[in-house]
N, C-alpha and C positions, 0 to 999 in steps of 0.2 A: 921607278918604284910602283907604278900601276901594274906593270908587267909582272913584277914579282909577286904582287898581291894576288893577281889573277892565277898565277901558277900554284901558289900556296892554296888558293880556294879550290882549284881543280883537285890538288893533292888530298885535301881534307875530304872532298866529295867521294874520291876514289877509295880513301881508307874507310870512311863510312859504309860505303857500298860493300866493300869486302867484308866488313864486320856483319853487317845485316845479312848478307848472303851466307856467311859461315854460321851465323846462329840459326838461320832458317834450316840450313842442311843438317845442323846438329839436332834440332828439334824434330826434322823429319825423321832422321835416322833413329830417334828414340822409338819410333813406332813403325815407319816404313823403311824397310832396309832389305836389299836384295840377298843378304845372308840369311838363310832360313833359321839359324841359330842365335839371331841377334837380340831379339827382344821377347821376354816371356809374357805371353798374353794368351788368355782364353775367352771366347766369345759365347754369350747365351745364344741359342739357335734361332731366336726371331729378333728382327729389328721392327721398330714401331714408327709409323707415320702418325704423329700426334696432331689430330685435327681439333683437339680441345684448345690449341694455341693459334694465335694470329700473328704472323703467319704460321702456317703448319711447320713442326720441326720432324726431321728424321732423327731417331734415337737409337743408338747401339750400345748394349750393356756388356761389360767385361769384368775379368778378374785379371789384374796384372800388377807388376811392380810400379812403384811411383813413377810419375811422368815428370818431366821438366817443364816449366811454363811454357805454353804455346805448342806442345806436342799436339799432333793430329794424325788422323787416318786418312787415306785416300780411298775413295769408293766411287762406284758407278752403279747405276741402275741397270739391271740385266735387260729389261724389256722397255726401256725408254732411252731414246737417242739423246745424250747429252755429254757435254765434256765431263771429266772426272772432277768429283767435288771433295773438298777438304772439310774433315770434321774435327772439331776441337774436343779435347777430353778433359774431364776433372773427376777428382774422386768424389763418390756419393756423399761420404762423411765430411767433406770439405778440407780436412787434413789428411795428409799422407806422409807417414804412417798415421793412422788413427790413434788418438790418445788413449782410447780404450784397448787398443791392440798394437803396442809399440813393438812387439817382438814378432809380428806376422810380416812376411815378405811381401805377400799379395794383398791387394785392397780392392773394394768394389769401385768401378768407374763407370761413367756414362760419357759416350761421345754424341755430339748434337751438332746439327746444321739447320738453320732456318731455310725453307724451300720457297723462296721469293718467287722464283721464275718458272716454277712448275705449275701448270694449270690444274685446278681442282679435279677436273674429270680425269686427268692423266694419273693424278695421285691415287685416285680411287682403283686404278687398274693395275698399278705396278704390284708385282708379287715376289721379286727377289732383288736383293742388293748384293754387288760383289765387293768384298774388302781386298785391296791389293796391299799385301803386306809379306814380309819376309820372303820375297821372291816367289809367292804363289797367291792364288786367288782363293778365298774363303766365302762361300755362299750362305746368305742368310734369308730366310723366308721373312716376308714383310706382312705385319698385320697393321690394318688401319683402326686407330682408336678415335672413336666419335664422342662428342659431348654425351654424358651420361644422362639420360631421359627417363629411365625405367624407375618407378617408385620402388623404394625398398632399402634394406640395409644388408650389405655383404660383410661376412666376417672372414678375415683371412688369418691363417695360422703359418707362422714362420717354419722353416724346415725342421720336420720331425725326425729325430735320430735317436736310435737306442732307446726307444720309448716303449713303456710297458703298462702304463696306468690307463687300462681301458675304461675303468669307472668314470675317470675323469671326463672322457670323451662323451659318454652318454649324458651326464650331467650337464657338460658345457653346451652340447647342442640343444637339448631339450630346454635348458634355462635360457639360452640366447633366443631360441624360437619364441619362448614366453614373452621375451622382451622385444619381439618384432623382427628379429632377423629372418630374412627370407633365403639366403643362400650362404654356403661355406666353401671356402677354397683352402685346401691344405697342401703345402709342399712337403713332399714325402722322400725321405732317405731310407730310414730303416725303423722297424718296430717288431715287437712280438707278433705272432700270428693272431692272437686275440685282438690286439689293437687294430690289425689290418682287416680283420673280420668286421669290426665295428664300422670302421671307415667305408669298406665295401658295401655294407648295409645301407648306410645313409647315401651312398652313391648311386645305388640301385633305386632308391627312392626319388632321385633326381634333384635333392637339395644340397649335395656336396660334390665338389669336383676335386679329384686327387690330381695334383700336377708332380710328375716325377722330378726328383732332385738328386740324381746319382752323384758319384765321385766325379771330379773335374777333368779326369784324363791324365795324360803322361807328357810332360814337356821334356825338352832335350836335358841330358843328364847333368849338364854344367850349372843348371839352375836348381834351387832349392824344390823340393818335392810339393807341388801346389796342394796336394791333399792334406799335408801336414802344416801348412803356412798360410791358411786362411781362417780368420777368427769366425767361430761358430757357424761353420759351413756357409758362409756368405749370407748371413740372414737379412742384411739391409738390402743386398742385391734382390733377394727374392721379394722383400717387401715392396720395393719399387716396381717390380714386374707385376706384382699382384694388384697394385692399385691400377695399372693399365688393363689388366684382365677383368677387372670388376664392371658389371653391367648396371648396377643400380647407382641412384643418385648419391647414396650414403654408403660409408665404409668404415672399417675398423680393422686394426692388426693387433692381435692379442695372442697369448699362449693358451693351451688347453686347460690351465688352472685359473683362468681369469674371466671375469664376468662384469660388465658394466650395468649397474642397475640405477633407477631413479630413487631418490629419498621419498618419503611419505607426501603424497599429493599429486603424483603423476601416474598415469596407468602403465606406462612402459617407458623404456629408454628411447625407443623410436619416437614416441609422441614428444618427449622432451627434447630430443635432438632436432626434430623438425621445427619445434618453436624456437629454439636458441640460434639455429643455424640460419633461420629466417631474417635474423638481424642484419643490418648493412654491414658489409665488409667483414663478416665473420665466416672464415673458411673451415675452421676446426674448433672442436670443443676438447678441453682438458679436463680429465676426472682424477681426482686424487686417489691415492692407493690406500685401501683398507685391508689389512692382513686378518684373515680368520682361520680357525683350525676346524676342520671337519672330521668326524670319526667314521670309519669304515663299518658296515654291517658285520655281523658275526661271520657270515660265509665269504666276506671280502669280495663279493661280486657288485657291490653298490655302497651307498652311504647310509649310515644310521639315521633313521627318520627323524628323531628328536634333534639330532645334530644339524640337519638341514633347516629344521624349523626354528632352531635358535642356535646359530653358529656362534662359537666362542671367539671373541675379539682377541687379537694377539698384539702385544706391545713391540711392534716392529714396523719401521718406516719403509717405504718403497717408492719408486718413481711412478709417475703417472702414465696413463694411456689415453688414447684419442678416438673420438668419432669425428669424421670429417666428410666434406663435400667431395666426391671423387673427381669433379670437374675443376677442383681448385688446387690439387696437389701436383707440384712438378717434382720435388724430391722430398722424400719423407725418411725420417729415422725412427727408430724403436719407440722413443719417448716424446718426440717433437717433429713439427714440420720444419725442414731446413729451408725450403723455398716453394713459395705459392706462385701459381702461374700469374696471377694478379698482385702487383706489388702492394696495392692497398689492402689486400686480405690480411687477417690476423687470427691467432688462436685465442679463444675466450675460455677462462678458467670458470667451471661450472660447480656451483655449491648446491645445486639440487640433485646431485648424484654422486656415485661413488664406483670406484674400480675394486671389485671383491677379488682379493688374491687368496686363494684357498689352498691349504696344504694339510697333510694328515697330522704332522707334527710341527706346528709353526713357531713356537717359542714360549716366552712368558705370557700368560693369559691376563686379560683385562676383564674379569667376569663382572665387575661392578659397573662398567661403562654401559650406557644405554644405547641400543641399536635404533636407527632411524631408517632402516631399508630391511628388504627380505629377499631371499634368493629366488622365490617363487611367489605369485600372486596369492595373498592369503585366502581369497574367495574360493580357491579351487585347489588348495595345497594337496589335499588327499588325491585328487585326480592325477596331479602331476607326478606324485610318488608312484601310483599305480601304473601310470604310463612308462615310467623308467623301468619298473620291475618287468612289465610285459615285454619292452624292447629287448631287456637282458635275455629273457627267456627265448625270444624269437631268434636272436643272434646265436645263442650258445646251446640251446636246447634244454633238456633235463639235467644232463651231466655238466652243469655249469663250471667253468674254468675257475680254478682258485688263483687269486692274485698272489705273486711271488714278490714279497717285500725286498728281498735281497738283491733283486736286480737294480733298483733304484739306489740302495745303499752302495752297491759297488760302483754305480756310475758317478755318484756324489764323491765317493772316496777318490775315484780317478780325478775328477775336476779339482778337488782339493790339491792333489799331488801336482797338477799342472800349475795351479796358481803359485804353490810353494817353489816350484822349479823355475819360475818366471820365464816360461816359454810361450809360444803361440797356443791359444786356447782352441786347438783343433781337436775336439773331443772325438769325433768319428775315428780319427786315425790313432790317436794316442790311447784310446780306451778300447780298441779293437780286441787286443789279445786276451783282455780279461772279461770282456762281454760276450764274445762270440760263443763260448762254450757253456754259458749258463741259461741259455734259453734257445728256442727254435725261432730264428729271426726271419723275417720278411725283408729282403733288401732290394731297392729298385735299381736295376742294372740297364735301364732303357738307354740304348746307344744313340748318339746324335744330339744329346741336349746341350752339351757344350762342344764348341769346335775351336780347333787350333791348327 
């Protein structure tokens, strides 16, 4: 009887081992396979050694089809002798496919591994990582991410595409600077030449960095076209990269038509944020959405002065946006923090400020509702208006460019068709045929941003 039980026990161990081995191989082959056409994945050009964490983590960002649980990459450091390392992957949005993009084949992912056994002095020297995948080696440059110690507020704008509202950008940058912002990072795919002129102007001043965000490349033909199967040009991927690129202690990720301001009683949103984020275990601040309508000036190169001084409130709700400690964020989404580095950190809803979301035609107006905020400091309102007018003249000269409203109408028309068709909202690809002939476009085609 004992002999039979021993044999049965050995048999169960063998079956269990075979099951675990088979599962490991299956997981491995979801990402790591000798067949070059096995798994569709594109990597961002830089990997990050994140020294904000303890122990530090190596982080690799990608766009790919959904992984099965336990999928991993095999990597090695090019200039540091060590055995190959396994990196586990997860979708940035937590779910795959993401509930906001159920019809998109590719999602944003991050692969991570804690670097327990690599001395700090060696981590600071490592410059390249090799990914061993699909029978080949993909090289990524390594950037070290240090804890953020520089005082200031960095504003990040997610990928800009088919964008023509240059007036928005001048108002955006000047009003955010008035609120204490010290630097801007803009991920750029495409825009009209006027928009690019504005961005180039501020980049030359040293207060804005343009980060190229071209198309994602071409994967083997048996897979769906990645450029038509990524939701909104991979904006959450860009957002998380932007947090790592920020140098200041505070950051925010917004669009060109969004501004966070304090309500009456605070000198700037920077002052408000420093105070609120100084509270124990507060890693981010959430500001509720206030929709307003602004009127363009007669020549359409800027905004009507009275409209800026007294913007019309609109009866329309919208999601919040955040200001956060840049050393506290592990994974961020458009409207919330998905994961803090410290599990004790939290997001605080702020009643003393609001997110102004401005449009040219916002909807039903709420003219009787009192406003307890302003776009610019009321003590020097005229000075801010004059500064924006002078900036516009410097950029465009005497023959200022006239804004073409039909461009945004065409884009919005295309977006509505995408929604109605219930397909992946990949606006860059699906709207290309109708957009490319109605303006002179600046399109970033920098090679090597995405690797596959």
